[in-house]
VOROSE-168835 format. One line per field, with one value per residue (C-alpha): residue number from 1; residue in three letters; x, y, z. Coordinates in Angstrom, 1 decimal. Example, Ala and Ser with C-alpha at 12.3 -4.5 7.8 and 13.67 -1.06 7.14 Angstrom:
2
nr	1 / 2
rest	ala / ser
xx	12.3 / 13.7
yy	-4.5 / -1.1
zz	7.8 / 7.1
***
This chain:
448
nr	1 / 2 / 3 / 4 / 5 / 6 / 7 / 8 / 9 / 10 / 11 / 12 / 13 / 14 / 15 / 16 / 17 / 18 / 19 / 20 / 21 / 22 / 23 / 24 / 25 / 26 / 27 / 28 / 29 / 30 / 31 / 32 / 33 / 34 / 35 / 36 / 37 / 38 / 39 / 40 / 41 / 42 / 43 / 44 / 45 / 46 / 47 / 48 / 49 / 50 / 51 / 52 / 53 / 54 / 55 / 56 / 57 / 58 / 59 / 60 / 61 / 62 / 63 / 64 / 65 / 66 / 67 / 68 / 69 / 70 / 71 / 72 / 73 / 74 / 75 / 76 / 77 / 78 / 79 / 80 / 81 / 82 / 83 / 84 / 85 / 86 / 87 / 88 / 89 / 90 / 91 / 92 / 93 / 94 / 95 / 96 / 97 / 98 / 99 / 100 / 101 / 102 / 103 / 104 / 105 / 106 / 107 / 108 / 109 / 110 / 111 / 112 / 113 / 114 / 115 / 116 / 117 / 118 / 119 / 120 / 121 / 122 / 123 / 124 / 125 / 126 / 127 / 128 / 129 / 130 / 131 / 132 / 133 / 134 / 135 / 136 / 137 / 138 / 139 / 140 / 141 / 142 / 143 / 144 / 145 / 146 / 147 / 148 / 149 / 150 / 151 / 152 / 153 / 154 / 155 / 156 / 157 / 158 / 159 / 160 / 161 / 162 / 163 / 164 / 165 / 166 / 167 / 168 / 169 / 170 / 171 / 172 / 173 / 174 / 175 / 176 / 177 / 178 / 179 / 180 / 181 / 182 / 183 / 184 / 185 / 186 / 187 / 188 / 189 / 190 / 191 / 192 / 193 / 194 / 195 / 196 / 197 / 198 / 199 / 200 / 201 / 202 / 203 / 204 / 205 / 206 / 207 / 208 / 209 / 210 / 211 / 212 / 213 / 214 / 215 / 216 / 217 / 218 / 219 / 220 / 221 / 222 / 223 / 224 / 225 / 226 / 227 / 228 / 229 / 230 / 231 / 232 / 233 / 234 / 235 / 236 / 237 / 238 / 239 / 240 / 241 / 242 / 243 / 244 / 245 / 246 / 247 / 248 / 249 / 250 / 251 / 252 / 253 / 254 / 255 / 256 / 257 / 258 / 259 / 260 / 261 / 262 / 263 / 264 / 265 / 266 / 267 / 268 / 269 / 270 / 271 / 272 / 273 / 274 / 275 / 276 / 277 / 278 / 279 / 280 / 281 / 282 / 283 / 284 / 285 / 286 / 287 / 288 / 289 / 290 / 291 / 292 / 293 / 294 / 295 / 296 / 297 / 298 / 299 / 300 / 301 / 302 / 303 / 304 / 305 / 306 / 307 / 308 / 309 / 310 / 311 / 312 / 313 / 314 / 315 / 316 / 317 / 318 / 319 / 320 / 321 / 322 / 323 / 324 / 325 / 326 / 327 / 328 / 329 / 330 / 331 / 332 / 333 / 334 / 335 / 336 / 337 / 338 / 339 / 340 / 341 / 342 / 343 / 344 / 345 / 346 / 347 / 348 / 349 / 350 / 351 / 352 / 353 / 354 / 355 / 356 / 357 / 358 / 359 / 360 / 361 / 362 / 363 / 364 / 365 / 366 / 367 / 368 / 369 / 370 / 371 / 372 / 373 / 374 / 375 / 376 / 377 / 378 / 379 / 380 / 381 / 382 / 383 / 384 / 385 / 386 / 387 / 388 / 389 / 390 / 391 / 392 / 393 / 394 / 395 / 396 / 397 / 398 / 399 / 400 / 401 / 402 / 403 / 404 / 405 / 406 / 407 / 408 / 409 / 410 / 411 / 412 / 413 / 414 / 415 / 416 / 417 / 418 / 419 / 420 / 421 / 422 / 423 / 424 / 425 / 426 / 427 / 428 / 429 / 430 / 431 / 432 / 433 / 434 / 435 / 436 / 437 / 438 / 439 / 440 / 441 / 442 / 443 / 444 / 445 / 446 / 447 / 448
rest	met / thr / glu / lys / phe / arg / glu / ile / gly / ile / asp / ile / ser / ser / val / leu / ile / pro / ala / pro / asp / ile / asp / leu / glu / lys / trp / ser / val / ile / ala / cys / asp / gln / tyr / thr / ser / glu / pro / leu / tyr / trp / glu / lys / val / glu / asn / phe / val / lys / asp / ala / pro / ser / thr / leu / his / leu / ile / phe / pro / glu / ala / tyr / leu / glu / arg / glu / asn / pro / glu / glu / lys / gln / lys / arg / ile / glu / arg / ile / asn / asn / thr / met / cys / arg / tyr / ile / glu / asn / asn / tyr / phe / arg / glu / ile / lys / asn / ser / met / ile / tyr / val / glu / arg / lys / asn / ala / glu / gly / lys / thr / arg / lys / gly / leu / val / phe / ala / val / asp / leu / glu / asn / tyr / asp / phe / ser / pro / gly / ser / gln / ser / leu / ile / arg / ala / thr / glu / gly / thr / ile / met / asp / arg / leu / pro / pro / arg / ile / lys / ile / arg / glu / asn / ala / cys / leu / glu / leu / pro / his / ile / met / leu / leu / ile / asp / asp / arg / asp / tyr / gly / ile / ile / glu / asn / leu / ser / ser / glu / lys / tyr / lys / met / pro / his / leu / tyr / ser / phe / ser / leu / met / met / asn / ser / gly / his / leu / asp / gly / tyr / gln / val / asn / asp / lys / thr / leu / leu / asn / asn / ile / phe / thr / gly / leu / ser / met / leu / lys / ser / lys / glu / val / phe / thr / glu / lys / tyr / gly / val / asp / glu / ser / leu / arg / pro / leu / leu / phe / ala / val / gly / asp / gly / asn / his / ser / leu / ala / thr / ala / lys / ser / cys / trp / asp / arg / leu / lys / gln / asn / leu / ser / ser / gly / glu / cys / arg / thr / his / pro / ala / arg / tyr / ala / leu / ile / glu / leu / val / asn / val / his / asp / pro / ala / leu / glu / phe / glu / pro / ile / his / arg / leu / leu / phe / asn / val / asp / ala / lys / asp / val / leu / ser / ser / phe / val / glu / phe / his / met / asp / lys / gly / val / lys / cys / cys / phe / glu / tyr / val / lys / asn / thr / gly / lys / val / pro / glu / asn / ser / pro / glu / lys / his / ile / ile / pro / phe / ala / his / asn / gly / lys / ser / gly / tyr / leu / trp / ala / lys / lys / pro / leu / phe / thr / leu / asp / val / ala / thr / leu / gln / ser / phe / leu / asp / phe / tyr / leu / lys / lys / asn / gln / ser / ala / glu / leu / asp / tyr / val / his / gly / glu / asp / ile / val / asn / glu / leu / ser / glu / lys / asp / gly / asn / met / gly / phe / phe / leu / ser / pro / met / asp / lys / asn / asp / leu / phe / arg / thr / val / ile / leu / asp / gly / ala / leu / pro / arg / lys / thr / phe / ser / met / gly / glu / ala / asp / glu / lys / arg / phe / tyr / met / glu / cys / arg / lys / leu / arg
xx	-9.2 / -9.5 / -13.7 / -13.4 / -11.0 / -14.4 / -16.1 / -14.4 / -14.2 / -10.7 / -9.3 / -6.4 / -7.4 / -5.1 / -2.3 / 0.4 / 3.6 / 6.1 / 7.7 / 11.3 / 12.9 / 11.6 / 14.1 / 12.0 / 13.9 / 12.5 / 9.8 / 8.6 / 8.0 / 6.9 / 2.9 / 2.1 / 1.1 / 4.3 / 6.9 / 4.0 / 5.9 / 9.1 / 8.4 / 12.1 / 12.0 / 9.1 / 12.0 / 14.8 / 12.4 / 11.2 / 15.1 / 15.8 / 13.2 / 12.9 / 10.4 / 11.4 / 8.4 / 7.5 / 4.4 / 5.6 / 3.6 / 0.8 / 0.2 / -0.7 / 1.9 / 0.0 / 2.5 / 1.6 / -2.6 / -2.1 / 0.4 / -1.8 / -5.0 / -7.6 / -6.4 / -3.5 / -4.8 / -7.0 / -4.1 / -2.2 / -5.2 / -5.8 / -2.6 / -2.0 / -5.4 / -3.8 / -0.6 / -1.7 / -3.7 / -0.7 / 1.7 / -0.8 / -0.6 / 2.9 / 3.1 / 4.9 / 3.1 / 2.9 / -0.1 / 0.2 / -3.2 / -4.6 / -2.1 / -1.1 / 2.1 / 4.8 / 6.5 / 9.4 / 10.4 / 13.9 / 14.2 / 17.5 / 18.5 / 17.8 / 15.1 / 12.6 / 8.7 / 6.6 / 3.4 / 0.7 / -0.6 / -4.0 / -7.2 / -10.3 / -14.0 / -15.2 / -18.3 / -17.2 / -15.9 / -17.5 / -15.9 / -18.4 / -18.4 / -19.5 / -18.6 / -19.4 / -17.9 / -15.4 / -13.2 / -12.5 / -11.0 / -8.8 / -9.0 / -11.6 / -11.9 / -11.5 / -14.1 / -12.4 / -9.3 / -11.3 / -12.7 / -9.3 / -8.7 / -11.9 / -11.5 / -8.2 / -9.8 / -13.1 / -11.9 / -8.7 / -8.0 / -5.3 / -5.4 / -2.0 / -2.0 / -0.3 / -3.0 / -2.0 / -4.6 / -3.6 / -4.6 / -4.6 / -2.5 / -0.6 / 0.4 / 2.3 / 1.1 / -0.1 / 2.2 / 5.2 / 4.8 / 6.1 / 9.4 / 10.5 / 8.4 / 9.9 / 11.9 / 7.8 / 7.6 / 8.8 / 11.0 / 9.6 / 11.5 / 14.6 / 15.9 / 16.6 / 14.0 / 15.4 / 16.6 / 18.4 / 14.8 / 15.6 / 14.9 / 12.3 / 11.2 / 8.5 / 7.3 / 4.8 / 2.3 / 0.4 / 0.9 / -2.0 / -1.2 / 0.4 / -2.4 / -4.9 / -3.2 / -3.4 / -7.1 / -7.8 / -5.9 / -7.7 / -11.0 / -9.9 / -9.6 / -12.6 / -14.5 / -17.3 / -16.1 / -13.0 / -13.4 / -15.6 / -12.8 / -10.1 / -11.3 / -13.5 / -16.6 / -20.1 / -21.1 / -23.4 / -20.3 / -20.0 / -15.8 / -13.2 / -11.2 / -9.0 / -8.1 / -7.0 / -3.2 / -2.0 / -4.2 / -7.2 / -8.3 / -7.6 / -9.4 / -12.9 / -12.0 / -12.1 / -15.4 / -17.1 / -16.4 / -17.4 / -20.5 / -21.6 / -20.5 / -22.3 / -25.7 / -25.7 / -24.8 / -26.2 / -26.7 / -24.6 / -22.2 / -21.4 / -20.5 / -17.3 / -16.3 / -12.9 / -13.9 / -15.6 / -12.1 / -8.9 / -5.3 / -3.9 / -0.8 / -1.7 / 0.6 / 0.2 / 0.0 / 2.7 / 5.2 / 8.5 / 9.7 / 6.3 / 6.9 / 3.9 / 5.3 / 3.5 / 2.2 / 3.1 / 1.6 / 3.0 / 1.1 / 1.3 / 0.9 / 0.4 / 1.3 / 2.7 / 1.5 / -2.3 / -2.2 / -1.0 / -3.6 / -6.5 / -5.3 / -6.0 / -9.1 / -10.4 / -10.3 / -11.1 / -14.2 / -14.8 / -13.9 / -10.6 / -7.8 / -5.0 / -1.7 / 1.4 / 4.7 / 8.4 / 11.1 / 14.8 / 14.7 / 11.6 / 13.7 / 12.3 / 8.7 / 6.7 / 4.9 / 1.3 / -1.6 / -6.0 / -5.6 / -3.0 / -1.9 / 1.4 / 2.3 / 5.9 / 5.9 / 8.5 / 8.7 / 11.4 / 13.9 / 11.6 / 10.3 / 7.8 / 4.7 / 0.7 / -1.1 / -4.4 / -5.1 / -8.0 / -8.9 / -12.0 / -10.2 / -8.2 / -5.4 / -3.4 / -3.8 / -7.6 / -6.5 / -4.8 / -6.9 / -9.8 / -8.9 / -6.9 / -9.9 / -11.2 / -8.7 / -8.3 / -11.7 / -11.5 / -7.8 / -8.4 / -4.8 / -3.5 / -2.7 / -2.2 / 0.2 / 0.6 / 4.2 / 6.6 / 9.9 / 10.8 / 13.6 / 11.7 / 8.9 / 12.0 / 13.5 / 10.3 / 9.2 / 12.3 / 11.0 / 8.5 / 5.2 / 5.8 / 4.7 / 4.8 / 3.6 / 4.8 / 2.4 / 3.4 / 3.3 / 0.6 / 0.8 / 0.2 / -1.1 / -4.1 / -5.1 / -7.5 / -9.8 / -9.7 / -11.5 / -13.6 / -14.7 / -14.5 / -14.5 / -12.4 / -9.3 / -9.0 / -7.6 / -4.0 / -3.0 / -0.4 / 2.4 / 3.6 / 7.1 / 9.0 / 8.8 / 10.9 / 9.4 / 6.2 / 4.7 / 6.4 / 3.8 / 5.1 / 1.8 / -0.9 / -4.1 / -6.6 / -10.3 / -11.9
yy	-40.1 / -36.4 / -37.5 / -38.7 / -35.2 / -33.4 / -34.8 / -32.4 / -29.5 / -30.3 / -30.1 / -31.7 / -32.6 / -29.8 / -27.4 / -25.2 / -25.1 / -23.6 / -25.2 / -26.7 / -24.2 / -21.2 / -19.3 / -20.3 / -17.5 / -14.4 / -16.8 / -16.5 / -13.3 / -12.5 / -11.6 / -8.4 / -7.1 / -7.3 / -4.0 / -1.8 / 0.8 / 0.5 / 1.0 / 0.5 / -3.2 / -4.0 / -1.5 / -3.6 / -7.2 / -5.3 / -4.5 / -8.3 / -9.7 / -7.4 / -9.0 / -12.7 / -15.0 / -14.3 / -13.8 / -10.3 / -9.5 / -11.7 / -9.6 / -6.5 / -4.7 / -2.8 / -0.6 / 0.6 / 0.9 / 4.7 / 5.9 / 5.6 / 6.6 / 4.9 / 5.1 / 3.6 / 1.1 / -0.3 / -0.4 / -2.3 / -5.1 / -5.3 / -6.0 / -8.5 / -10.5 / -10.7 / -11.6 / -14.6 / -15.8 / -15.4 / -17.1 / -20.1 / -20.3 / -19.8 / -23.2 / -21.6 / -24.1 / -28.0 / -29.6 / -31.6 / -33.8 / -35.6 / -34.4 / -32.0 / -30.6 / -31.1 / -27.9 / -26.7 / -23.8 / -22.3 / -18.9 / -16.8 / -18.1 / -21.7 / -22.7 / -24.7 / -24.2 / -27.5 / -27.5 / -28.6 / -27.0 / -27.9 / -26.2 / -25.2 / -25.5 / -21.9 / -23.0 / -23.8 / -20.3 / -17.3 / -14.0 / -12.4 / -11.3 / -14.9 / -17.2 / -20.9 / -22.1 / -25.0 / -22.0 / -19.3 / -16.1 / -15.3 / -11.0 / -8.7 / -8.3 / -5.0 / -4.6 / -1.5 / -4.2 / -6.2 / -3.9 / -4.0 / -7.3 / -8.5 / -6.5 / -8.9 / -12.1 / -12.0 / -11.7 / -13.4 / -16.9 / -17.9 / -17.6 / -17.7 / -17.9 / -16.5 / -18.0 / -20.0 / -22.0 / -23.3 / -26.3 / -27.5 / -30.3 / -30.9 / -34.6 / -33.3 / -36.7 / -34.7 / -32.9 / -33.1 / -36.8 / -36.1 / -34.8 / -38.4 / -39.8 / -37.7 / -40.2 / -41.6 / -37.8 / -36.7 / -33.7 / -30.6 / -28.2 / -26.3 / -23.1 / -20.1 / -17.4 / -14.3 / -10.9 / -13.6 / -14.9 / -18.3 / -21.8 / -23.7 / -27.2 / -29.1 / -32.6 / -34.0 / -36.1 / -38.4 / -41.9 / -43.2 / -44.2 / -40.9 / -39.2 / -41.3 / -40.6 / -37.1 / -37.4 / -39.5 / -36.7 / -33.8 / -35.6 / -36.4 / -32.9 / -32.2 / -34.6 / -32.9 / -35.4 / -34.3 / -31.0 / -30.5 / -32.2 / -30.6 / -27.1 / -28.3 / -26.3 / -26.6 / -29.0 / -26.7 / -25.5 / -26.3 / -27.3 / -25.2 / -26.7 / -23.9 / -20.8 / -18.1 / -17.0 / -15.1 / -13.9 / -13.7 / -10.6 / -13.0 / -15.6 / -12.9 / -11.7 / -15.6 / -15.9 / -13.1 / -13.6 / -17.3 / -15.9 / -13.9 / -16.4 / -19.0 / -16.9 / -17.2 / -21.2 / -24.6 / -26.7 / -29.2 / -26.1 / -25.1 / -28.2 / -28.5 / -24.9 / -24.0 / -21.3 / -22.9 / -23.5 / -21.5 / -22.4 / -22.3 / -23.2 / -25.7 / -25.0 / -27.0 / -23.6 / -25.5 / -25.6 / -25.0 / -22.7 / -20.3 / -17.5 / -15.1 / -11.7 / -8.8 / -5.9 / -2.7 / 1.1 / 3.7 / 6.9 / 9.4 / 13.3 / 13.6 / 15.7 / 13.5 / 15.8 / 16.3 / 12.0 / 11.7 / 13.6 / 12.4 / 9.0 / 9.9 / 11.7 / 9.1 / 6.5 / 8.7 / 9.4 / 5.8 / 5.6 / 4.3 / 5.6 / 6.7 / 8.5 / 9.0 / 9.4 / 10.4 / 7.4 / 7.8 / 4.1 / 1.4 / -1.4 / -3.3 / -3.0 / -3.2 / -6.2 / -6.2 / -7.8 / -7.8 / -5.0 / -2.4 / -1.9 / -0.4 / 0.6 / 1.9 / 5.0 / 6.9 / 9.8 / 12.0 / 10.3 / 10.4 / 7.5 / 6.7 / 4.4 / 5.1 / 3.4 / 2.7 / 1.0 / -1.5 / -1.4 / -2.2 / -4.8 / -7.7 / -7.3 / -4.0 / -4.4 / -3.4 / -0.8 / 1.1 / 0.1 / 1.2 / 5.0 / 5.1 / 4.1 / 7.3 / 8.9 / 8.5 / 9.0 / 13.1 / 13.7 / 13.2 / 13.7 / 11.1 / 7.8 / 4.5 / 1.4 / -1.9 / -2.8 / -5.9 / -5.6 / -3.0 / -1.5 / -0.4 / 1.4 / 3.1 / 4.1 / 5.8 / 7.1 / 9.7 / 12.0 / 14.5 / 13.7 / 10.2 / 8.1 / 4.5 / 2.1 / -1.0 / -3.7 / -7.1 / -10.3 / -13.2 / -16.8 / -18.7 / -21.5 / -19.3 / -18.7 / -21.6 / -21.3 / -17.7 / -17.5 / -20.4 / -18.5 / -14.4 / -14.7 / -13.1 / -10.7 / -6.9 / -6.8 / -6.9 / -8.6 / -10.8 / -11.8 / -15.1 / -14.5 / -10.9 / -10.0 / -12.0 / -15.2 / -14.6 / -16.7 / -16.5 / -17.4 / -20.0 / -22.6 / -21.3 / -22.5 / -22.1 / -20.8 / -21.4
zz	-2.1 / -4.0 / -3.1 / 0.2 / 1.0 / -0.1 / 2.5 / 5.1 / 2.9 / 1.0 / -2.6 / -3.6 / -7.6 / -8.8 / -8.0 / -10.5 / -10.2 / -12.2 / -15.3 / -14.9 / -16.4 / -14.6 / -12.4 / -9.0 / -6.9 / -9.9 / -9.6 / -6.1 / -4.0 / -0.5 / 0.5 / -1.2 / 2.7 / 3.3 / 3.5 / 2.6 / 4.0 / 2.5 / -1.3 / -1.4 / -0.9 / -3.7 / -6.0 / -5.3 / -6.4 / -9.4 / -10.4 / -9.7 / -11.1 / -14.1 / -17.2 / -16.0 / -15.3 / -11.7 / -9.2 / -8.6 / -12.1 / -10.9 / -7.2 / -6.5 / -4.0 / -1.0 / -1.0 / -4.1 / -3.0 / -1.6 / -4.1 / -7.5 / -8.4 / -9.6 / -13.4 / -12.2 / -10.1 / -12.8 / -15.3 / -13.1 / -12.5 / -15.7 / -16.9 / -13.9 / -14.9 / -18.7 / -17.1 / -15.5 / -18.8 / -20.7 / -18.4 / -18.4 / -22.4 / -22.4 / -20.5 / -17.6 / -15.1 / -14.8 / -13.2 / -10.2 / -9.8 / -6.7 / -4.1 / -1.5 / -1.8 / 1.9 / 2.4 / 4.0 / 4.5 / 6.5 / 7.7 / 7.4 / 11.1 / 10.0 / 11.8 / 9.2 / 9.2 / 8.2 / 5.8 / 3.6 / 0.2 / -0.4 / -1.4 / 1.3 / 0.0 / 1.2 / 2.3 / 5.5 / 5.8 / 7.9 / 8.3 / 9.7 / 13.8 / 16.1 / 13.0 / 13.9 / 10.7 / 10.7 / 9.1 / 10.9 / 10.7 / 14.1 / 13.6 / 12.3 / 8.6 / 7.1 / 4.6 / 3.2 / 2.1 / 0.4 / -2.8 / -4.4 / -4.1 / -5.8 / -8.7 / -8.8 / -8.1 / -10.2 / -13.4 / -12.6 / -14.0 / -11.6 / -7.5 / -6.1 / -2.0 / 0.9 / 3.0 / 6.1 / 8.2 / 11.6 / 13.1 / 16.2 / 16.6 / 20.3 / 18.9 / 15.6 / 13.8 / 11.0 / 9.2 / 11.1 / 10.7 / 6.9 / 7.4 / 7.8 / 5.1 / 2.4 / 0.7 / -0.1 / -1.7 / -5.8 / -5.1 / -6.6 / -5.8 / -3.7 / -3.9 / -2.2 / -1.5 / -2.9 / -0.6 / 1.8 / 2.9 / 3.3 / 1.2 / 0.4 / -0.5 / -2.1 / -2.1 / -3.8 / -1.6 / -3.6 / -1.5 / -0.6 / 2.4 / 4.0 / 2.1 / 4.2 / 7.5 / 7.0 / 6.2 / 9.5 / 11.6 / 10.0 / 10.9 / 14.4 / 14.9 / 13.6 / 15.7 / 18.1 / 20.7 / 20.2 / 20.0 / 23.0 / 25.2 / 24.2 / 25.0 / 27.4 / 26.2 / 25.4 / 23.3 / 21.4 / 20.0 / 16.4 / 15.9 / 14.8 / 12.9 / 10.7 / 12.0 / 9.5 / 10.6 / 7.3 / 4.8 / 6.4 / 3.5 / 0.7 / 2.4 / 2.8 / -0.8 / -2.3 / 0.0 / -1.2 / -5.3 / -4.6 / -3.2 / -5.9 / -8.7 / -7.6 / -7.7 / -10.9 / -11.8 / -11.0 / -8.0 / -10.2 / -11.1 / -8.0 / -6.9 / -8.8 / -9.9 / -9.2 / -7.2 / -4.9 / -3.5 / -1.8 / -2.2 / 0.6 / 3.3 / 6.8 / 9.7 / 13.2 / 15.7 / 17.5 / 15.0 / 16.7 / 13.9 / 14.0 / 16.3 / 17.4 / 16.7 / 17.6 / 14.8 / 16.1 / 14.7 / 13.3 / 12.9 / 9.7 / 9.7 / 13.4 / 16.3 / 19.1 / 21.9 / 20.7 / 20.0 / 23.3 / 25.3 / 23.0 / 24.1 / 28.1 / 27.1 / 24.5 / 27.9 / 30.6 / 28.9 / 29.4 / 32.7 / 32.4 / 34.3 / 32.2 / 31.6 / 29.8 / 30.6 / 28.7 / 29.2 / 28.4 / 27.2 / 26.7 / 26.1 / 29.0 / 29.4 / 32.3 / 31.8 / 30.9 / 32.6 / 32.7 / 35.2 / 33.4 / 29.7 / 29.4 / 26.1 / 25.1 / 22.0 / 20.3 / 18.1 / 17.0 / 19.4 / 22.4 / 24.1 / 26.4 / 28.3 / 27.7 / 30.4 / 31.2 / 34.2 / 34.7 / 30.9 / 28.9 / 26.6 / 27.5 / 24.8 / 24.9 / 21.2 / 21.2 / 24.0 / 21.7 / 18.3 / 19.8 / 20.6 / 17.0 / 14.7 / 16.9 / 16.3 / 12.3 / 12.0 / 13.5 / 12.1 / 8.0 / 7.5 / 9.8 / 8.2 / 10.0 / 8.9 / 10.3 / 10.9 / 11.7 / 13.4 / 16.0 / 14.6 / 11.3 / 13.4 / 15.9 / 12.5 / 10.8 / 14.0 / 14.0 / 11.2 / 11.9 / 11.9 / 12.6 / 15.9 / 16.7 / 19.0 / 20.5 / 20.8 / 23.0 / 21.7 / 21.8 / 23.5 / 20.3 / 22.7 / 23.7 / 19.9 / 19.3 / 22.8 / 23.0 / 19.2 / 20.0 / 23.2 / 22.5 / 18.6 / 16.0 / 18.3 / 16.9 / 13.7 / 13.0 / 17.2 / 15.6 / 12.9 / 12.7 / 12.4 / 11.1 / 7.9 / 6.2 / 7.0 / 5.3 / 3.0 / -0.9 / -3.7 / -5.0 / -6.1 / -8.1 / -8.9 / -11.9 / -11.3 / -14.5
***
């Protein structure tokens, strides 16, 4: 089955999970790009984990990226790489061969998201604009975010993913069917996630019939005929099988490192080198527990009046009628449409709306982000963060010099067709769930 899956760009030959004596609640931590404006969260994680074996010691939380100088960053990266190798030497892992891992992630509200863990071929991924690759980015890649990630991966002996890829399986026939087949699968782990973030179960999918059903289902979605009919597109367009839901920059990092590495490899080495693949979790975009949430914007070190007037001036210069108004309560936001974007804002206990009539972009996030990119270039002291959850934006926008913007959610049923026809969305357009529902690091894979 391993060679068969490679025909569709998938590797199931090897996955590492923690050894039986590892404390899994301390081992598994949330994705490194979460809680970037809340270093207190990461301090709590550090205090809980301490020196225990943990993926905390194998990642670079982005909350520290802007707080550490280059020397401190380099020391942290070297420590991460050394710890990876030490964990292997100390037998902190056990290897699962020729299998996928079926995972069930229950959130704090009791909803269960289902997924499959395996590796994908980076030769099938291209994050450049206009890509027609089998795996495609759903949002723009910020090239400035890749270098620190590349520095970690290029010398790493392990990878551990928070990458989540999506399939458009409207019949729920590939992943969801596994829920009733768990009796055929060895139960690999079951534990509560730290910080009251829910529960995680993992099952080994090594039954040949189950693996063959997954292969057949993915092959059908990949077929030209099914793709063309499903989306009503021209036959000249190449199929999209996997859309990047979370971890776009981690996958882009893996791709960048592989493109560099393969230049010094023979053709035979290129076919078999483990760095050619990246470990991911696959989720059906139609999974009821997978909810698309907007990613809000938070500005630091700004004068709110200047920001508002600059927004109006920026879009008026482009022929878009704009204005802003203060209101007492932005709780119920007027509905957005392609003809009118309404973006709530908050600062210093005040709230209001930005209005853009007949905007240049389809989504309100593009209307706001195009301005923010312009504004940040002109105002070097200003900083921007991308925040999950309205409560955090409301709290932080109360502080002097901070300003929050609230964006509307995207309909997840439109995602694949939008990416196929329009290409990648503006960066940070949507988030799959709240921050504490993000993927926690669990499985690993050797890179050499």
